[in-house]
ZAVEX-191847 format. One record per residue (C-alpha): residue in one letter; x, y, z. Coordinates in pm, whole numbers, plus 50000, padded with zeros to 5 digits. Example, Ala and Ser with C-alpha at 12.3 -4.5 7.8 and 13.67 -1.06 7.14 Angstrom:
2
a512304955050780s513674989450714
end
This chain:
181
x463258048810912x462898025010619x460867993310662x463927972310582x466027990310844x463207987511099x462927949711047x466707945311078x466717966111397x463847945311535x465797913311462x468887928111625x466977937711941x465397903211953x468847887011923x470327909412193x467507900812431x467847863912351x471567862212439x471587886712730x472307871113071x470647900513247x467757924213173x468587951412920x467237986812962x465638006712680x468688029512680x471158000612663x469237985312371x469108019012194x472868023412241x473627988212117x471287991211818x472468026711750x468938040311719x466438062511898x464938050512227x461398056112091x462098030911816x463328006012077x460148011012280x458028004111968x460097973011893x459707960712252x455917964812230x455917945611898x458037917712048x455727915212349x452817910312109x454807885711895x455517863112194x452137867312368x451127831512284x454537814912306x456017793412583x458087823312688x457437860512698x459257893512684x458927908513032x459957940713198x462007930413498x464617947013723x464387979813529x465067962413198x463727936812949x464327899512933x462827868312781x461297846813057x459427814213056x455767816213147x455017811213519x452557783013450x455427761813315x457547765913631x456787731013773x457987714813451x461077736413423x461937729013787x462027692113695x464757700913448x466637726213663x466877728814039x465137761114144x467527789514230x465787796914558x467157764114695x470587780514680x469577803014970x469437790315326x466567798915556x468877823415739x469737840115407x466077843015308x465137857515649x467977882715632x467137891515273x463497897615369x464577921115648x466797940615409x464097941715140x461337954315367x463367977215593x466067990915364x468318008915423x469287987415721x472477980315920x473867946716035x472937956316390x469337962916283x469217928316124x470787911916430x468307929416660x465437914516458x466897879516404x468577877316747x471667860516597x474957871416443x474507877816070x478087885015959x478357853115749x474857856415603x475367892815505x478727884115351x477087855915150x474297878915026x476897905014926x478857878114737x475687867514555x475047904514476x471537902814624x472327931514862x474777960414846x476137988815055x473918019114998x475518043615240x476398049415602x474158057915895x474848091416059x475558075516398x478628066716607x480878043716409x479038052816086x477658017316031x477128005215676x473578006215540x472437977815314x469767976315044x468697952714770x470127952014418x468807947514066x470077911614095x467647907514386x464797919714166x465867896313886x466277866714126x462707870514251x461177881313918x460247916614027x460417948213820x460697970214130x460787967414508x457227980914511x456077947014380x456977929814708x453867915614873x452597936215167x454367926115485x451027925715670x450047893315494x453107875815639x452407888215989x448827874815973x450027841515829x452737839116096x450217845616374x447817819416232x450647794416211x451607801116573x447997795316685x447857760816523x451067749016692
end
């Protein structure tokens, strides 16, 4: 590849990442730029280096790549924009946590844990594309199984579900909180 072509491709990839409303995978970038995936991976590494000292960074998130502001600037950005997590009720967050940590899970499983009806909450999370149907349980009635989506990963700034904090730390914190009450 000529140096001129490589620089133009790098600019193209940078522009695509800048305007994308969701993370772009290596393959998607290669398809859009009409070049080899290895070239895209080299360009992504170069762009990560280029923005290493900027107010934003190129990050791998939700199985793709996206420009994100640096975490240390979050308090200032929140002054400008209301944080997205405020769009989720406590019931939605609790339900989402159950799905994230126990997926695949049925509505009945969630209701057994929360001890309340979750039809509205599950419907809301489906509408927001934070959870999705991932199959059916092999049981009477074949209940729907739910799991998290790439939008969930993007919403919480995770590159994979494996990045969720260990559930044990919440159990310990919950027990300590109960003791102080």
